[in-house]
C-alpha positions in Angstrom: 27.8 5.6 -1.9 28.5 7.5 -5.2 28.5 6.1 -8.5 30.8 6.8 -11.4 28.1 6.7 -14.0 25.4 9.4 -14.6 22.0 8.4 -15.2 19.1 10.3 -17.1 15.3 9.7 -17.7 12.3 11.6 -18.6 10.5 12.2 -15.2 7.1 13.2 -16.6 4.5 10.9 -18.2 4.5 10.2 -21.9 2.3 12.4 -23.9 1.6 16.0 -25.0 1.7 18.6 -22.2 2.9 22.1 -21.3 6.0 21.0 -19.5 8.5 18.1 -19.7 11.0 17.3 -17.2 14.3 15.4 -17.7 16.4 14.5 -14.6 20.1 13.8 -14.6 22.0 12.4 -11.6 25.6 11.5 -11.0 29.0 12.7 -11.3 28.8 14.2 -14.8 25.3 15.8 -14.4 26.6 19.3 -14.1 29.1 18.9 -16.9 26.6 17.6 -19.3 24.0 20.1 -18.4 26.6 22.7 -18.9 27.5 21.6 -22.5 23.7 21.6 -23.6 22.9 24.9 -22.2 26.4 26.3 -22.9 26.3 27.9 -19.4 29.7 28.2 -17.6 28.3 27.6 -14.3 24.7 27.0 -12.7 23.9 28.2 -9.4 22.6 25.7 -6.9 18.8 25.6 -6.4 18.1 28.5 -8.6 16.0 28.3 -11.8 18.1 29.3 -14.9 16.5 30.1 -18.1 18.5 29.1 -21.0 18.5 28.0 -24.6 19.5 24.3 -25.2 21.6 23.2 -28.1 22.4 19.9 -29.8 25.9 18.7 -30.8 25.7 20.6 -34.0 25.2 23.8 -31.9 21.8 24.2 -33.1 19.1 25.5 -30.7 16.5 22.8 -29.8 14.4 24.7 -27.2 14.5 27.3 -24.4 13.8 25.8 -20.9 14.8 26.1 -17.3 17.7 24.2 -15.6 17.8 23.6 -11.7 21.1 22.3 -10.5 20.9 20.6 -6.9 24.4 20.3 -5.7 25.4 17.0 -3.7 24.5 16.1 -1.0 21.6 18.3 -1.0 19.4 16.5 -3.6 17.0 13.7 -3.7 19.7 11.1 -4.6 22.4 12.6 -2.5 24.3 13.2 -6.0 24.6 16.1 -8.2 21.3 16.5 -10.0 20.3 18.8 -12.8 16.6 19.0 -13.9 15.6 20.2 -17.5 12.0 21.9 -17.6 11.2 21.8 -21.2 8.1 22.6 -23.4 6.0 19.4 -23.3 6.1 16.9 -26.1 7.6 13.6 -27.1 9.9 15.0 -29.7 11.7 17.8 -27.6 12.1 15.3 -24.7 13.8 12.6 -26.8 16.2 15.0 -28.5 17.3 16.4 -25.0 17.4 12.8 -23.7 19.7 11.7 -26.8 22.0 14.6 -26.2 22.5 13.7 -22.6 23.1 10.1 -23.7 25.7 11.1 -26.3 27.4 13.2 -23.7 28.2 10.2 -21.4 25.0 9.6 -19.4 23.1 6.3 -19.6 19.3 5.5 -19.2 18.2 5.0 -15.6 16.7 1.7 -14.8 13.2 1.6 -13.3 13.3 3.1 -9.7 17.0 3.8 -10.0 16.7 7.3 -8.7 14.9 6.2 -5.6 17.3 3.3 -5.3 20.4 5.6 -5.2 18.4 8.0 -2.7 18.1 4.9 -0.4 21.8 3.7 -0.9 23.0 7.3 -0.1 21.0 7.5 3.0 18.4 10.3 1.7 15.4 8.0 2.3 14.6 4.7 3.9 12.7 1.8 2.5 9.4 2.9 3.8 9.6 6.1 2.2 10.8 4.7 -1.1 7.9 2.4 -1.0 5.5 5.3 -0.2 7.0 7.3 -3.3 6.4 4.3 -5.5 2.6 3.8 -4.4 1.7 7.4 -4.3 2.4 7.7 -7.9 -0.1 4.8 -8.4 -2.6 6.2 -6.0 -6.2 6.2 -7.2 -8.1 7.8 -4.5 -7.6 10.9 -2.1 -7.6 8.3 0.8 -4.6 6.7 -0.5 -2.8 9.9 -1.1 -3.5 11.1 2.4 -2.4 7.7 3.9 0.9 7.6 1.7 1.7 11.2 2.6 1.8 10.2 6.3 4.4 7.5 5.4 6.3 10.1 3.3 6.5 12.4 6.3 8.1 9.6 8.4 5.3 8.1 10.3 6.2 4.6 9.7 10.0 5.3 10.2 9.3 6.7 13.6 7.0 3.7 14.6 9.8 1.2 13.5 12.5 3.4 15.4 10.5 3.3 18.6 10.2 -0.7 18.5 13.9 -0.9 17.3 14.9 1.1 20.5 13.0 -1.1 22.8 14.2 -4.3 21.2 17.9 -3.1 21.4 17.4 -2.2 25.1 16.1 -5.8 25.9 18.8 -7.4 23.8 21.6 -5.4 25.3 20.6 -6.1 28.9 20.0 -9.7 28.0 23.6 -10.0 26.5 24.9 -8.1 29.4 23.2 -10.7 31.8 24.6 -13.6 29.8 28.2 -12.4 29.3 28.8 -10.1 32.4 26.8 -11.8 35.0 29.2 -10.1 37.7 28.2 -6.5 36.7 25.7 -4.8 38.9 22.5 -4.4 36.9 19.3 -2.7 37.9 17.1 -5.0 40.0 13.8 -4.3 38.1 15.5 -4.7 34.6 13.4 -7.9 33.7 10.2 -6.2 34.8 10.9 -3.4 32.5 11.6 -5.9 29.8 8.2 -7.7 30.4 6.5 -4.2 30.2 8.1 -3.3 26.9 7.2 -6.7 25.4 3.6 -6.1 26.4 3.6 -2.6 24.9 5.2 -3.8 21.6 2.9 -6.8 21.1 -0.1 -4.3 21.6 1.3 -1.8 19.2 2.1 -4.4 16.5 -1.2 -6.1 16.9 -3.1 -2.8 16.6 -1.3 -1.8 13.5 -1.9 -5.1 11.9 -5.6 -5.0 12.6 -5.9 -1.4 11.3 -3.9 -2.1 8.3 -6.1 -5.2 7.3 -9.3 -3.3 7.8 -7.8 -0.6 5.3 -6.1 -2.9 3.0 -8.3 -1.8 0.2 -7.3 1.9 0.4 -4.3 1.7 -2.0 -5.7 -0.8 -4.6 -9.5 -0.2 -4.0 -11.8 -1.9 -1.7 -13.3 -4.9 -3.0 -17.2 -5.2 -2.8 -18.9 -8.6 -3.8 -22.5 -8.8 -4.9 -23.8 -12.3 -4.1 -27.2 -13.9 -4.3 -29.1 -16.8 -6.1 -29.7 -16.4 -9.9 -32.1 -13.8 -11.0 -32.1 -11.6 -7.8 -30.9 -8.5 -9.8 -27.0 -8.8 -9.3 -26.2 -7.8 -12.8 -28.9 -5.0 -12.8 -27.2 -3.5 -9.5 -23.8 -3.7 -11.1 -25.1 -1.8 -14.0 -26.7 0.9 -11.9 -23.6 1.2 -9.7 -21.5 1.7 -12.9 -24.0 3.7 -14.6 -24.0 1.8 -17.8 -24.8 -1.7 -19.1 -21.8 -3.7 -18.1 -23.5 -7.1 -17.5 -26.0 -9.0 -19.5 -29.5 -8.9 -17.9 -31.7 -11.9 -18.6 -34.4 -14.1 -16.9 -32.6 -17.1 -17.7 -30.8 -18.5 -14.7 -27.0 -18.8 -14.9 -26.6 -16.0 -17.5 -23.7 -14.7 -15.3 -21.4 -17.8 -15.5 -18.2 -15.9 -14.3 -17.3 -12.9 -12.0 -17.3 -9.8 -13.5 -15.1 -7.0 -12.0 -15.1 -3.3 -12.5 -14.0 -0.3 -10.4 -16.2 2.8 -9.4 -15.7 5.7 -7.1 -18.1 5.9 -4.1 -17.6 9.2 -2.1 -13.7 9.5 -1.9 -13.2 5.8 -2.2 -12.2 3.5 -5.2 -14.3 0.4 -4.9 -13.7 -2.8 -7.2 -17.2 -4.2 -7.5 -17.4 -8.0 -8.5 -20.7 -9.2 -9.8 -20.6 -13.0 -9.0 -22.3 -16.0 -10.7 -25.5 -16.8 -9.1 -25.1 -19.3 -6.2 -27.3 -22.4 -6.6 -26.8 -26.1 -6.2 -28.7 -27.7 -8.8 -26.8 -26.8 -11.9 -25.4 -29.4 -14.3 -23.4 -26.9 -16.4 -19.8 -27.4 -15.9 -18.7 -23.8 -16.7 -21.5 -22.4 -14.4 -20.2 -24.7 -11.6 -16.7 -23.2 -12.0 -18.4 -19.8 -11.8 -20.1 -20.6 -8.6 -16.9 -21.9 -7.1 -15.3 -18.5 -8.0 -18.1 -16.6 -6.3 -17.6 -18.5 -3.1 -13.7 -17.5 -3.4 -14.8 -13.9 -4.1 -16.7 -13.7 -0.9 -13.5 -14.7 1.2 -11.4 -12.0 -0.6 -14.0 -9.2 -0.4 -14.1 -6.3 2.2 -17.7 -5.7 1.8 -20.3 -8.1 0.7 -23.8 -7.1 -0.6 -26.1 -10.0 -0.4 -29.2 -9.7 -2.7 -32.6 -11.3 -2.1 -35.6 -11.1 -4.2 -38.7 -9.3 -2.7 -41.1 -10.8 -5.3 -40.3 -14.3 -4.6 -40.7 -16.5 -1.5 -37.5 -17.4 0.3 -35.7 -20.4 -1.4 -33.3 -23.1 -0.3 -30.6 -21.1 -2.2 -31.6 -18.0 -0.3 -31.1 -20.0 3.1 -27.8 -21.3 2.0 -26.5 -17.8 1.4 -27.7 -16.6 4.8 -25.9 -19.6 6.3 -22.7 -18.5 4.6 -23.0 -15.1 5.8 -23.5 -16.2 9.5 -19.9 -17.3 9.7 -18.3 -14.2 8.1 -16.4 -11.6 10.1 -16.9 -9.0 7.3 -19.1 -5.9 6.7 -22.2 -7.5 5.1 -25.1 -5.6 3.7 -28.3 -7.6 3.2 -30.4 -6.2 0.6 -34.0 -6.9 -0.5 -34.3 -6.0 -4.1 -37.3 -5.5 -6.3 -39.0 -3.5 -3.8 -41.2 -1.9 -6.7 -42.9 -5.4 -7.0 -45.5 -7.0 -4.7 -43.9 -8.6 -1.5 -43.6 -12.4 -1.2 -40.3 -12.7 0.6 -40.5 -13.5 4.4 -38.8 -10.2 5.8 -38.5 -11.9 9.1 -35.7 -14.1 7.8 -33.5 -10.9 7.3 -32.1 -8.7 10.0 -30.7 -5.3 9.4 -31.6 -5.2 5.9 -32.4 -2.4 3.3 -34.9 -2.5 0.5 -34.2 -1.1 -3.0 -35.3 -1.3 -6.6 -32.2 -1.8 -8.9 -34.2 -0.4 -11.7 -35.0 2.7 -10.0 -32.9 4.1 -7.0 -30.0 2.6 -5.1 -29.1 5.9 -3.1 -29.8 4.1 0.2 -27.3 1.4 -0.7 -24.7 3.9 -1.8 -25.0 5.6 1.5 -24.6 2.7 3.5 -21.4 1.5 1.5 -19.9 5.0 1.8 -20.5 5.0 5.6 -18.7 1.6 5.9 -15.8 2.9 3.8 -15.4 5.9 5.8 -15.3 4.1 8.9 -12.5 1.8 7.5 -10.6 4.6 6.0 -10.1 7.2 8.8 -8.4 7.0 12.1 -5.2 7.9 13.8 -3.7 4.3 13.7 -0.7 3.7 11.7 -1.4 1.8 8.5 1.1 -0.5 6.6 0.6 -0.1 2.7 2.2 -3.3 1.4 2.1 -7.0 1.8 5.9 -6.7 2.6 5.4 -4.4 5.4 2.5 -6.5 6.9 4.6 -9.7 6.4 7.6 -7.9 8.3 5.2 -6.9 11.2 3.5 -10.4 11.4 7.0 -11.8 11.7 8.0 -9.6 14.2 5.0 -10.1 16.4 5.5 -13.9 16.1 9.2 -13.6 17.4 8.1 -11.4 20.1 5.4 -13.8 21.4 8.0 -16.7 21.0 10.4 -14.7 23.4 8.0 -14.8 26.3 8.4 -18.3 27.2 12.2 -18.3 27.4 12.1 -15.0 29.4 9.9 -16.4 32.1 11.9 -19.6 32.3 15.2 -17.8 32.7 16.6 -19.1 29.3 18.1 -16.0 28.1 20.0 -17.3 25.2 16.8 -18.5 23.4 15.1 -15.1 24.5 18.0 -13.2 22.9 17.6 -15.3 19.9 14.0 -14.4 19.3 14.5 -10.7 20.1 17.4 -10.7 17.4 15.0 -12.2 14.9 12.3 -9.7 15.8 14.9 -6.8 15.3 15.8 -8.2 11.9 12.1 -8.4 10.7 11.1 -5.1 11.8 14.2 -3.5 10.4 13.2 -4.9 7.1 10.7 -2.1 6.8 13.1 0.7 7.0 16.8 -0.2 7.1 18.6 -3.4 7.8 19.6 -4.1 11.5 23.4 -4.4 12.1 24.8 -6.1 15.3 27.0 -3.0 16.0 23.7 -1.3 17.1 23.3 -3.5 20.0 27.1 -3.2 21.0 26.9 0.4 20.9 24.0 0.3 23.4 25.9 -2.3 25.6 29.4 -0.4 25.8 27.7 3.0 25.5 25.2 2.6 28.4 26.9 0.0 30.7 30.5 1.2 30.1 31.8 -2.3 29.8 34.8 -3.6 28.3 37.1 -0.9 29.8 
């Protein structure tokens, strides 16, 4: 698909820098670039040093032009990139010249959209490009680079191939019952369904464990009032972000900040102290938000006060932690003070003094993050991808019952739905693909 119009945009971030890049894509890209550079021709994929001129024939800058001839470009169209001296003024002048010569401003994401529509990238790669630009950690970059290389595309194509195999044989069994079909065909279909179910479930599990790699893992600090949650937050951030006071309920709302631990970006949430006997309406709302934060967090740091006896609030927090299928770190704070807390009530806990050193806690957090970040399993990087895989898995499971009962029309329906769902990740499924398998492999319809 090629467009009549030519789009232009500044490809580098706003601000002052050594280089600014402007990208032109479309039918008139070469013509516009030739007029600005006053070059009769530009050799594809060669860097051409040239003066650049405005419509008054006045020199604007000296820069490098690189011409990518269609279809060998990112968008699949003719592309010319101007590499200019950095600066807002120069970039805007060249941009204005391109617009005066017939280009139009590109919409957000339009270069990638054209690349997708022209078959240069699939949806998974387009999504990876978008997210790698926003990546905040080296973990996220490594993960997204795997998608750029085509790991997710290969995963989807393998599943599509198996689903097409099932659907094609099922349609043949329904429409061409008189044809000789392999006697073990339905055993093979059962094996493929089990394999797909396992692959999809493993991918979902790994993706949910690593959900925080892109936006940042979420760590919630919980505990009753005055156990040192705000002191711990300030220590983690290395500056006084939260107000510290001996008055219970000082922190009445959740406070969220980001910090780097090892190679990981972590969103740390200091919650309101959890207690039952407050009459303050605002504090009650804060406590409710604390409970919700616990549900949303990847890691929970539960603080207890070494200098005080265990209280009803402490016991309530321990009860909350029992039912959580999450990474929980129990921390006995204020270890520099005389012990009054019954340590037998805690298991697998660490002791710190938030006023002094928290290195042992940082090491524990980093270890958990490392375990959740690294591995060979494929990881989905967006809610859209996760939703597609969940829906695919649902339809695959639904297909089992009609397969075993011999209701092949219903089986085919669920497999078709699964095909549509998994294909949403990369490229839409078209019915002709199944027909190609049917008539190509079975030589039917002759």
